[in-house]
C-alpha positions as CSV (number, residue, x, y, z in Angstrom):
1,M,99.3,99.0,230.0
2,R,97.8,102.0,227.9
3,F,95.2,100.9,225.6
4,S,94.4,102.7,222.2
5,P,90.9,104.1,221.6
6,N,90.4,101.8,218.7
7,L,90.8,98.6,220.7
8,L,88.2,100.0,223.7
9,D,85.8,101.0,220.6
10,E,86.3,97.5,219.1
11,I,85.2,95.9,222.5
12,R,82.3,98.2,223.1
13,S,81.0,97.4,219.7
14,R,81.1,93.7,220.3
15,L,79.5,93.8,223.6
16,L,76.1,95.3,224.5
17,V,75.9,97.3,227.9
18,S,72.7,95.4,228.6
19,Q,74.6,92.1,228.1
20,V,77.3,92.9,230.7
21,V,75.0,94.6,232.9
22,G,72.4,91.7,232.8
23,R,74.8,89.3,234.5
24,K,74.4,91.4,237.7
25,V,71.1,93.0,237.3
26,A,67.8,91.8,236.3
27,L,66.7,94.0,233.4
28,K,63.4,94.9,231.7
29,K,62.6,96.7,228.6
30,S,61.3,99.8,228.9
31,G,60.9,101.7,225.6
32,R,64.4,102.0,223.9
33,E,66.1,101.2,227.2
34,F,66.3,98.7,229.8
35,R,65.3,99.3,233.5
36,G,66.3,97.4,236.9
37,L,67.1,97.8,240.6
38,S,70.2,99.4,241.2
39,P,73.4,97.4,242.1
40,F,74.8,100.4,243.7
41,K,72.1,101.2,246.4
42,A,69.2,99.1,247.8
43,E,65.6,100.1,246.3
44,K,62.3,99.3,246.0
45,S,61.5,100.8,242.7
46,P,63.8,100.4,239.6
47,S,65.8,103.6,239.0
48,F,68.6,102.0,237.1
49,F,68.7,102.4,233.3
50,V,70.8,100.9,230.5
51,N,71.0,102.4,226.7
52,D,72.7,100.1,224.2
53,Q,72.6,102.7,221.6
54,K,74.4,105.3,223.8
55,G,76.5,102.6,225.3
56,F,76.1,103.5,228.9
57,Y,74.1,102.9,232.2
58,H,72.8,105.6,234.6
59,C,71.9,105.0,238.2
60,F,69.4,107.7,239.4
61,A,69.3,106.3,242.9
62,S,73.3,106.7,243.5
63,G,74.3,108.8,240.4
64,E,76.6,106.1,239.0
65,H,77.2,106.3,235.8
66,G,79.6,104.8,232.8
67,D,80.0,101.9,230.1
68,I,80.8,98.4,230.2
69,F,84.4,98.9,231.4
70,T,83.2,101.1,234.3
71,F,80.7,98.6,235.3
72,L,82.9,95.7,236.0
73,M,85.3,98.1,237.9
74,K,82.4,99.4,240.0
75,T,80.9,96.0,240.7
76,E,83.7,93.5,240.9
77,G,86.4,96.0,242.0
78,L,88.6,95.3,238.7
79,E,91.1,97.7,237.7
80,F,90.9,99.3,234.5
81,P,93.5,97.1,232.6
82,E,92.0,94.0,234.0
83,A,88.4,95.0,233.0
84,V,89.6,95.6,229.3
85,E,91.2,92.1,229.4
86,R,88.2,90.4,230.7
87,L,86.0,92.0,228.4
88,A,88.3,91.7,225.4
89,A,88.5,87.7,225.9
90,E,84.6,87.7,226.1
91,A,84.2,89.7,222.7
92,G,87.0,87.8,221.0
93,V,89.3,90.8,220.5
94,A,92.9,90.1,220.5
95,M,95.0,92.0,223.0
96,P,98.1,93.9,221.9
97,K,101.4,92.3,222.3
98,P,103.8,93.4,224.8
99,A,106.8,95.6,223.7
100,E,109.8,94.0,222.2
101,R,112.2,94.7,225.2
102,N,109.5,92.9,227.5
103,V,109.4,89.8,225.7
104,E,111.9,88.0,227.8
105,Q,110.4,89.0,231.2
106,E,107.1,87.6,230.0
107,D,108.5,84.6,228.9
108,Q,109.9,84.1,232.3
109,R,106.6,85.0,233.9
110,D,104.6,82.7,231.8
111,R,106.9,79.9,232.7
112,L,106.8,80.6,236.4
113,Y,102.9,80.8,236.2
114,R,102.8,77.3,234.5
115,L,105.2,76.0,237.1
116,L,103.4,77.0,239.8
117,E,100.3,75.8,238.4
118,A,101.6,72.3,237.9
119,S,102.9,72.6,241.6
120,A,99.4,73.2,242.8
121,A,98.1,70.1,240.8
122,F,100.9,68.0,242.3
123,F,100.0,68.8,245.8
124,E,96.3,68.5,245.4
125,D,96.9,64.7,243.7
126,N,99.1,64.1,246.6
127,L,96.1,64.8,249.2
128,R,94.0,62.4,247.8
129,T,96.8,59.4,247.8
130,D,97.5,57.4,250.8
131,R,100.5,59.6,251.5
132,G,97.9,62.5,252.2
133,S,96.0,60.5,254.6
134,E,97.3,62.3,257.6
135,A,96.8,65.8,256.0
136,R,93.1,64.4,254.9
137,G,92.8,63.7,258.6
138,Y,93.9,67.0,259.7
139,L,91.4,68.8,257.3
140,E,88.6,66.6,258.5
141,R,89.2,67.2,262.1
142,R,89.0,71.0,261.3
143,G,85.7,70.1,260.1
144,L,86.1,71.2,256.3
145,A,83.6,69.7,253.5
146,R,85.5,67.9,250.4
147,E,83.6,70.8,248.6
148,T,85.7,73.4,250.2
149,I,88.7,71.7,250.0
150,K,88.1,71.2,246.2
151,T,87.3,75.4,245.8
152,F,90.3,76.2,247.6
153,R,92.6,73.5,246.1
154,L,94.1,72.5,249.4
155,G,97.0,69.9,249.0
156,F,99.7,67.9,250.6
157,A,103.5,68.4,250.3
158,P,105.1,64.8,250.9
159,N,107.7,64.6,253.5
160,S,110.3,64.4,250.6
161,R,113.4,66.5,249.8
162,S,112.9,66.1,246.1
163,A,109.4,64.8,245.3
164,L,108.1,68.2,243.9
165,S,111.2,69.1,242.3
166,A,111.7,65.6,240.6
167,H,107.9,65.7,239.3
168,L,108.5,69.5,238.0
169,K,111.8,68.2,236.4
170,G,109.8,65.7,234.5
171,K,107.6,68.3,233.1
172,G,110.5,70.0,231.6
173,F,111.1,72.8,234.4
174,S,114.7,73.7,235.3
175,A,116.1,74.0,238.8
176,A,116.8,77.6,238.4
177,D,113.0,78.2,237.5
178,M,112.0,76.3,240.2
179,A,114.2,78.4,242.9
180,T,113.1,81.5,241.0
181,A,109.5,80.3,241.8
182,G,110.3,79.9,245.4
183,M,109.6,75.9,245.3
184,L,113.3,74.9,245.7
185,I,115.8,76.0,248.2
186,S,119.0,76.4,246.6
187,G,122.4,78.5,247.0
188,D,126.3,78.6,246.9
189,D,126.1,77.1,250.3
190,I,123.9,74.3,249.8
191,P,125.3,71.3,247.9
192,E,122.1,69.7,246.9
193,P,119.1,72.2,246.4
194,Y,115.8,70.8,248.0
195,D,111.9,71.3,247.8
196,R,110.8,74.0,250.1
197,F,107.4,72.6,251.2
198,R,107.5,69.2,253.0
199,N,105.1,67.3,255.3
200,R,102.7,70.1,255.0
201,V,98.9,70.9,254.3
202,I,99.3,73.5,251.4
203,F,97.0,76.3,250.5
204,P,97.5,77.8,247.2
205,I,97.9,81.7,247.0
206,L,96.2,83.2,243.9
207,N,96.6,86.7,242.4
208,L,93.3,88.7,241.7
209,K,93.0,86.9,238.2
210,G,92.8,83.7,240.0
211,R,96.3,82.6,238.8
212,V,98.5,80.6,241.3
213,I,101.5,82.9,242.5
214,A,102.7,81.0,245.7
215,F,101.8,78.9,248.5
216,G,101.3,78.4,252.3
217,G,102.3,75.5,254.3
218,R,100.8,74.4,257.4
219,A,103.0,72.2,259.3
220,L,101.9,68.4,260.2
221,D,104.9,67.8,262.4
222,K,104.6,69.6,265.8
223,E,108.1,69.8,266.2
224,A,108.6,71.8,262.7
225,P,110.6,74.9,263.4
226,A,107.6,77.2,261.7
227,K,104.1,76.1,262.2
228,Y,103.1,78.1,259.1
229,L,105.8,78.5,256.0
230,N,105.1,80.9,252.9
231,S,106.7,81.3,249.6
232,P,109.5,83.8,249.4
233,E,109.3,86.9,247.5
234,T,109.6,86.0,243.6
235,P,109.0,88.0,240.4
236,L,105.0,86.9,240.6
237,F,104.5,87.2,244.3
238,H,105.0,90.1,246.8
239,K,103.3,89.0,250.0
240,G,102.7,92.7,250.9
241,H,100.6,93.4,248.1
242,I,98.4,90.2,248.0
243,L,95.6,88.7,250.5
244,F,94.7,85.3,250.7
245,N,91.2,84.5,249.0
246,A,91.3,88.0,247.5
247,A,90.4,86.7,243.9
248,R,87.4,84.5,245.5
249,A,86.4,87.1,247.8
250,R,86.2,90.1,245.6
251,A,83.1,89.5,243.9
252,A,81.3,88.5,246.9
253,A,82.6,91.4,248.9
254,H,81.3,94.0,246.1
255,D,77.7,92.3,246.2
256,K,77.6,92.7,249.9
257,N,79.5,95.8,250.3
258,R,81.8,94.1,252.8
259,V,85.2,92.7,253.3
260,I,86.2,90.7,256.4
261,A,90.2,90.4,257.0
262,V,90.9,88.0,259.5
263,E,94.4,86.7,260.7
264,G,95.2,83.1,259.1
265,Y,94.3,80.6,256.3
266,M,92.2,78.4,258.2
267,D,90.2,81.0,259.4
268,V,89.5,82.3,255.7
269,V,88.5,78.8,254.7
270,A,86.3,78.3,257.6
271,L,84.5,81.6,257.2
272,A,84.1,81.1,253.4
273,E,82.6,77.6,254.2
274,A,80.3,79.1,256.7
275,G,78.8,81.4,254.2
276,F,81.3,84.4,254.4
277,V,82.8,84.2,251.1
278,E,83.9,87.8,251.5
279,T,86.8,86.8,253.8
280,V,90.4,87.6,253.2
281,A,93.8,87.2,255.3
282,P,97.4,89.0,255.1
283,L,99.9,86.3,254.3
284,G,101.8,85.6,257.7
285,T,102.7,89.3,258.2
286,A,100.9,92.2,259.8
287,L,98.2,94.3,257.4
288,T,100.2,96.5,254.9
289,E,99.4,99.6,253.2
290,D,98.9,98.1,250.0
291,Q,96.8,95.2,251.3
292,L,94.9,98.2,252.9
293,K,94.5,99.7,249.5
294,L,93.4,96.6,247.9
295,L,90.8,96.1,250.7
296,W,89.4,99.5,249.9
297,R,89.0,98.2,246.3
298,F,86.5,95.6,247.6
299,A,84.5,98.0,250.3
300,P,85.1,101.4,251.8
301,E,85.3,99.9,255.4
302,P,86.7,96.7,255.9
303,L,86.3,94.8,258.9
304,L,89.2,93.8,260.8
305,C,88.7,90.9,262.8
306,F,91.0,89.9,265.5
307,D,91.2,87.2,268.1
308,G,90.3,88.4,271.5
309,D,93.6,87.5,273.0
310,G,96.6,89.6,273.8
311,A,98.1,88.8,270.2
312,G,94.9,89.8,268.7
313,R,95.2,93.3,270.4
314,K,98.6,93.8,269.4
315,A,97.7,93.0,265.7
316,A,94.8,95.3,265.8
317,D,97.1,98.2,267.3
318,R,99.6,97.6,264.3
319,A,96.5,97.6,262.1
320,V,95.7,101.3,263.7
321,E,99.2,102.5,262.9
322,I,98.9,101.4,259.1
323,A,95.2,102.6,258.5
324,L,95.3,106.0,260.5
325,P,97.7,107.9,258.1
326,L,95.6,106.7,255.0
327,V,92.0,107.2,255.9
328,K,90.3,109.4,253.6
329,P,86.8,110.9,253.2
330,G,84.5,107.7,252.8
331,F,87.5,105.3,253.4
332,S,88.3,103.7,256.8
333,V,88.4,100.7,258.7
334,A,86.4,98.9,261.4
335,F,87.4,96.4,264.0
336,A,85.7,93.3,265.4
337,F,87.0,91.3,268.1
338,L,86.3,87.7,268.9
339,P,85.7,86.3,272.4
340,D,88.8,85.7,274.3
341,G,90.8,82.5,273.5
342,L,89.1,81.8,270.1
343,D,89.7,82.5,266.5
344,P,87.1,82.5,263.7
345,D,87.6,78.8,262.7
346,D,87.2,78.2,266.6
347,L,84.1,79.9,266.9
348,I,82.4,78.6,264.0
349,R,83.0,75.1,264.9
350,Q,81.9,75.3,268.4
351,R,79.2,78.1,268.2
352,G,78.3,78.1,264.4
353,A,78.0,80.8,261.9
354,A,75.4,82.6,264.0
355,A,78.1,83.5,266.6
356,M,80.0,85.0,264.0
357,T,77.5,87.2,262.8
358,E,77.1,88.5,266.3
359,V,80.7,89.5,266.3
360,L,80.5,91.2,262.9
361,E,77.4,93.3,264.1
362,K,79.6,94.6,266.9
363,T,82.3,96.4,264.9
364,R,84.0,99.3,266.3
365,P,85.1,102.3,264.3
366,L,88.8,103.1,263.9
367,I,88.8,106.3,266.2
368,D,86.9,104.3,269.2
369,V,89.9,101.6,269.0
370,L,92.7,104.4,268.7
371,W,91.0,106.0,271.7
372,D,90.9,103.2,273.9
373,R,94.4,102.1,273.1
374,E,95.7,105.5,274.1
375,V,93.7,105.9,277.1
376,K,94.7,102.5,278.4
377,A,98.4,103.0,277.5
378,Q,99.1,105.0,280.7
379,P,97.2,106.6,283.6
380,V,95.2,109.7,283.0
381,G,94.4,110.5,286.7
382,T,96.1,113.9,286.8
383,P,95.8,117.1,284.3
384,E,99.7,116.2,283.8
385,Q,98.7,112.8,282.4
386,R,95.9,113.9,280.6
387,A,98.1,116.4,278.9
388,A,100.5,113.5,277.8
389,L,97.6,111.8,276.4
390,E,96.5,114.9,274.4
391,A,100.1,115.1,273.3
392,R,100.2,111.4,272.0
393,L,96.7,112.0,270.1
394,K,97.8,115.0,268.6
395,A,100.8,113.2,267.1
396,L,98.7,110.7,265.6
397,T,96.4,113.0,264.3
398,E,98.7,114.9,262.3
399,S,99.9,111.4,260.6
400,I,96.6,111.5,258.9
401,Q,97.5,112.7,255.3
402,D,93.9,113.8,254.2
403,A,93.4,117.5,255.6
404,T,89.7,116.8,256.1
405,V,89.7,113.8,257.9
406,R,92.5,115.0,260.1
407,S,90.3,118.3,261.0
408,Y,87.4,115.8,262.0
409,Y,89.6,113.4,263.9
410,S,91.2,116.6,265.8
411,R,87.9,117.9,266.7
412,E,86.6,114.6,267.9
413,L,89.4,113.8,269.8
414,R,89.5,117.3,271.6
415,D,85.7,116.4,272.7
416,R,86.6,113.3,273.8
417,L,89.3,114.8,276.1
418,Y,87.2,117.4,277.3
419,Q,84.8,114.8,278.5
420,L,87.3,112.5,280.0
421,G,88.4,115.6,282.2
422,R,84.9,116.3,283.1
423,E,84.2,112.8,283.9
424,R,87.5,112.7,285.9
425,F,86.5,115.7,287.8
426,S,83.0,114.3,288.5
427,A,84.1,111.0,289.7
428,Q,86.6,112.7,292.2
429,S,83.7,115.1,293.6
430,R,81.6,112.0,294.2
431,G,84.5,110.1,295.7
432,A,84.9,113.1,298.3
433,G,81.3,113.7,299.1
434,G,81.2,116.7,296.7
435,P,78.4,117.3,293.9
436,S,77.9,115.3,290.8
437,V,77.2,117.7,288.3
438,Q,77.7,118.8,285.0
439,S,78.8,122.5,285.5
440,S,80.6,124.1,287.7
441,Y,77.7,126.7,288.4
442,A,75.8,123.7,290.0
443,R,78.1,123.6,292.9
444,P,77.1,124.7,296.1
445,V,77.8,128.4,297.1
446,A,80.5,128.9,299.7
447,A,79.1,129.9,302.9
448,P,80.7,131.3,306.2
449,D,82.3,128.6,308.4
450,W,79.2,128.6,310.9
451,R,77.2,127.2,308.0
452,G,79.9,124.9,306.7
453,R,80.3,123.4,310.3
454,E,76.2,123.0,310.4
455,R,76.2,121.4,307.0
456,H,79.0,118.8,308.1
457,R,77.1,118.1,311.0
458,L,73.9,117.4,309.3
459,N,75.6,115.2,306.8
460,G,78.5,114.0,308.3
461,P,79.1,110.1,308.7
462,E,77.2,109.5,311.7
463,K,73.9,110.4,309.8
464,R,74.4,107.4,307.4
465,F,71.3,106.4,305.2
466,P,69.4,103.5,306.6
467,K,70.4,100.3,304.9
468,K,66.8,98.7,305.3
469,P,63.1,100.5,304.5
470,A,61.2,101.7,307.2
471,Y,58.7,98.8,306.6
472,P,58.4,96.0,304.4
473,G,57.6,97.0,300.8
474,A,58.8,100.5,301.4
475,M,61.2,101.9,298.7
476,T,64.8,101.5,299.0
477,A,67.3,104.2,298.4
478,S,69.9,103.6,295.5
479,P,73.5,103.9,295.8
480,E,73.2,106.9,294.1
481,L,70.9,108.5,296.0
482,V,73.2,107.8,299.2
483,S,76.0,108.8,297.7
484,H,74.7,112.5,296.8
485,F,73.4,113.6,300.3
486,Q,76.1,115.8,300.6
487,S,75.3,117.2,297.1
488,I,72.1,119.1,298.3
489,L,72.2,122.7,297.3
490,P,70.6,125.3,299.8
491,R,68.2,126.6,297.2
492,E,67.1,123.2,296.1
493,A,66.5,122.2,299.7
494,L,64.3,125.3,300.2
495,I,62.2,124.5,297.2
496,L,61.3,120.8,298.5
497,K,61.1,122.4,302.2
498,T,58.2,124.6,300.8
499,L,56.4,121.9,299.1
500,I,56.6,119.8,302.0
501,N,55.1,122.7,304.5
502,H,52.9,123.9,301.9
503,P,51.6,120.9,299.6
504,W,48.6,122.8,298.4
505,L,51.2,124.4,295.6
506,I,51.2,121.0,294.1
507,D,47.6,121.2,293.3
508,E,48.0,124.4,291.2
509,H,51.9,123.6,290.0
510,S,52.3,120.0,290.0
511,E,53.4,120.3,286.3
512,A,56.1,123.2,287.1
513,V,57.3,121.1,290.1
514,A,57.7,118.2,287.7
515,V,60.0,119.9,285.2
516,I,62.4,121.6,287.5
517,E,66.0,120.4,286.9
518,F,68.0,119.7,290.4
519,A,71.6,119.2,290.3
520,S,71.0,116.8,293.2
521,P,69.6,113.2,292.7
522,A,68.4,113.0,296.2
523,I,66.4,116.2,295.7
524,S,65.1,114.8,292.5
525,A,64.1,111.3,294.3
526,L,62.3,113.3,297.1
527,R,60.5,115.6,294.3
528,D,59.2,112.4,292.6
529,E,58.1,110.7,295.7
530,I,56.4,113.7,296.6
531,L,54.4,113.9,293.2
532,A,53.7,110.0,293.7
533,V,52.0,110.6,297.0
534,H,50.2,113.4,295.5
535,A,48.9,111.3,292.4
536,R,47.7,108.7,295.2
537,Q,45.8,111.3,297.3
538,N,45.1,114.8,296.3
539,S,44.6,117.8,298.7
540,L,47.4,116.7,300.9
541,D,48.3,118.3,304.3
542,S,51.6,118.8,305.5
543,A,51.1,116.2,308.1
544,T,49.7,113.5,306.1
545,L,52.5,113.9,303.3
546,R,55.2,113.8,306.0
547,T,53.7,110.5,307.3
548,Q,54.1,109.1,303.8
549,L,57.2,110.2,303.1
550,S,58.8,108.8,306.4
551,K,57.8,105.4,305.2
552,S,59.6,105.9,301.7
553,G,63.3,105.7,300.9
554,V,63.4,109.5,300.7
555,A,62.8,109.7,304.6
556,K,66.6,110.7,305.1
557,V,66.4,113.4,302.6
558,V,63.1,114.7,304.2
559,D,64.8,115.2,307.5
560,L,67.8,116.8,306.0
561,V,65.6,119.2,304.1
562,A,63.4,120.0,307.3
563,R,66.8,121.2,309.0
564,T,67.8,123.4,306.6
565,I,68.9,126.6,308.0
566,T,67.3,129.3,306.3
567,H,67.6,133.0,306.7
568,K,64.9,135.8,307.4
569,S,63.9,135.9,303.6
570,D,63.3,132.2,303.5
571,R,60.4,132.4,306.0
572,F,57.9,131.8,303.4
573,A,59.0,128.1,303.7
574,E,58.0,127.7,307.1
575,P,54.7,126.3,308.2
576,D,53.3,129.2,309.6
577,A,53.8,131.5,306.6
578,S,50.8,132.9,305.1
579,A,49.4,131.8,301.5
580,T,50.0,135.1,300.0
581,D,53.5,135.3,301.0
582,V,54.3,131.9,299.9
583,E,52.5,132.2,296.5
584,A,54.9,135.4,295.8
585,A,58.2,134.0,297.2
586,W,57.2,130.4,295.2
587,H,57.2,132.1,291.9
588,H,60.6,134.1,292.4
589,I,62.3,131.3,293.8
590,L,61.3,128.9,290.6
591,A,62.5,131.8,288.6
592,L,65.8,131.8,290.1
593,Q,66.0,127.9,289.8
594,Q,65.0,128.2,286.0
595,R,67.8,130.8,285.5
596,Q,70.5,128.8,287.3
597,A,69.6,126.0,284.9
598,E,69.7,128.1,281.9
599,L,73.0,129.5,282.8
600,G,74.5,126.0,283.8
601,L,73.3,124.7,280.4
602,A,74.9,127.8,278.7
603,L,78.3,127.3,280.3
604,K,78.4,123.8,279.6
605,N,77.5,124.6,275.9
606,A,80.3,127.5,275.9
607,E,82.9,125.3,277.7
608,E,82.3,122.6,275.2
609,A,82.3,125.2,272.3
610,W,85.5,126.9,273.4
611,Y,87.3,123.5,273.8
612,R,86.3,122.3,270.5
613,D,86.9,125.6,268.3
614,C,89.3,127.5,270.3
615,T,87.9,130.7,268.7
616,E,88.1,134.0,270.2
617,D,84.2,134.2,269.9
618,A,83.8,131.1,271.7
619,E,86.1,132.3,274.4
620,N,84.3,135.6,274.8
621,R,80.9,133.8,275.0
622,L,82.3,131.7,277.8
623,L,83.8,134.5,279.5
624,D,80.6,136.5,279.2
625,I,78.3,133.7,280.8
626,K,81.1,133.2,283.6
627,R,80.7,137.0,284.5
628,Q,76.8,136.6,284.4
629,I,77.2,133.6,287.0
630,A,79.5,135.5,289.1
631,R,77.2,138.7,289.4
632,E,74.0,136.5,290.2
633,T,76.1,134.4,292.6
634,A,77.4,137.6,294.2
635,A,73.9,139.3,294.4
636,E,72.4,136.0,296.0
637,Q,75.3,135.8,298.6
638,M,74.7,139.3,299.7
639,D,71.1,139.2,299.8
640,E,71.8,135.7,301.9
641,F,74.0,137.1,304.4
642,D,73.4,140.8,304.5
643,Q,69.4,140.9,304.7
644,P,68.1,143.7,307.2
645,D,66.0,142.6,310.1
646,D,63.2,144.4,308.9
647,D,60.1,142.1,308.5
648,N,59.0,144.0,305.8
649,S,62.6,142.6,303.7
650,D,61.5,139.1,304.1
651,F,60.0,138.6,300.5
652,K,62.2,141.0,298.8
653,R,64.6,137.9,297.5
654,A,64.0,134.4,298.0
655,G,66.7,132.2,297.2
């Protein structure tokens, strides 16, 4: 409906902005204006101003600005026509009459509203009579207080085919109007029309203006074909467009900036009684697009609360399908799942409102629920299976109508796919005894067969880590440490071998040793234990350090490090090397280790950037880092296996 500027001005002239705003905000006079705390954003110092002379409010905290109509729309979720109608009634301004061609239609709608209101009153009255004793018992067993029953106008439909229709007929309503309103079942193949709701607890369904437009009925007879029965589609009621308790929940939702959507009538009633007044429910169907848009009028990120069983998960999946195409900047949905086997009503009755609060504090965003659903839908263990996952996610992402949100989802899901692939590779590597590292550069460099055979001999199954410590109270090795014995890299072993044979290095370089990033957890654990021993006993000699380490959970790692095969340039690590040679080679090997760590990190970042952005610059950066790694790896291998026998070359390369 369009409203003339004269009508709107007349309403504004009769209502002060401070009068309308003052019902929500505590205002204090400040010169020619009023000021108070913002209703749009939490704050301690008032930055919300109202100017009656100019007819507007302004919030410096949030940037919100408007007149009395805007204020009701922003704070109570009203549509503009609803705000105009409410303020017109408050101001005593007559609304324009509908156009002539709509008079007949409006007359029918008015009759239906009155018919449904009379039906609601009939059901309420019956709940209080002897005929309603069974229904009252049911509600009492569900723990509902009388005030709650009154607030929701709960009622009882007698077990009669004509009780309601006879009552409505006595008030002057025709059988045709009863059928149109959904209260009477009739048709050419039905000789005698009969009441739709019989022997049921009745839940009136209200529109956003608080008027009765339909009913839901819960059967008291366990043998009833349908446990819950709703009114059919009528001129007043379209079940996919409204939510149960929407009229009552709207104000609370705007006050809390939160709306909770659950699955059933009783869930809503129980939650509202427990203090969660901002709770609504679809009307016996999965969430629809129109219902989601209505929820967004209440809060930008509705909480969809589902039972923790299989049916609840399926309902969540359907909600994902509905919500995903419609999400837009600032507007999405979040999911909360209850403990398996419980619905909100059960949870509150058994564990109290605090348990429900805990559930609502563990909400999950839409993208998490979408990701989990697709990852669990089919295996993702092979590249082909992950490619199928990527195809499914791409199709879902393309359904998002908003281009900006679609772009962010695409990037986020590509990142998750990339991480999934890395995690799968890492898990497979650990399972095979390979390295558990974050970059391909951190893998051990391939060596001739004789070295591979020696590593296998040293790290084979016959050399398993002892299950018990060497002495009571000694440190026990973690499963992670045991599983990573075969991940020890030659240079990392060489660094630790040098420290064990020349512990005087720790006196001057303890800080540098502490920050070395090792790919092997076993080597890291050994380094930490060496530093711990040094902290307890300064000026260590090699024999004392070995004795202390032999009593700890890293003794096996010490044994492996001690037997690391070195080439000639690694002689500085041996016990008989001179301090001068050790010092010179030590700085060089630390520089190599730091360079490897830097390149490993750069490679990881470049891989992620290329996967995320897929640009030519990202690809060139990735290839450049790989070339650097290849050059340095080749140089190390040449140095390792082609060193001349000349003793003067012993310290040219140390790595």
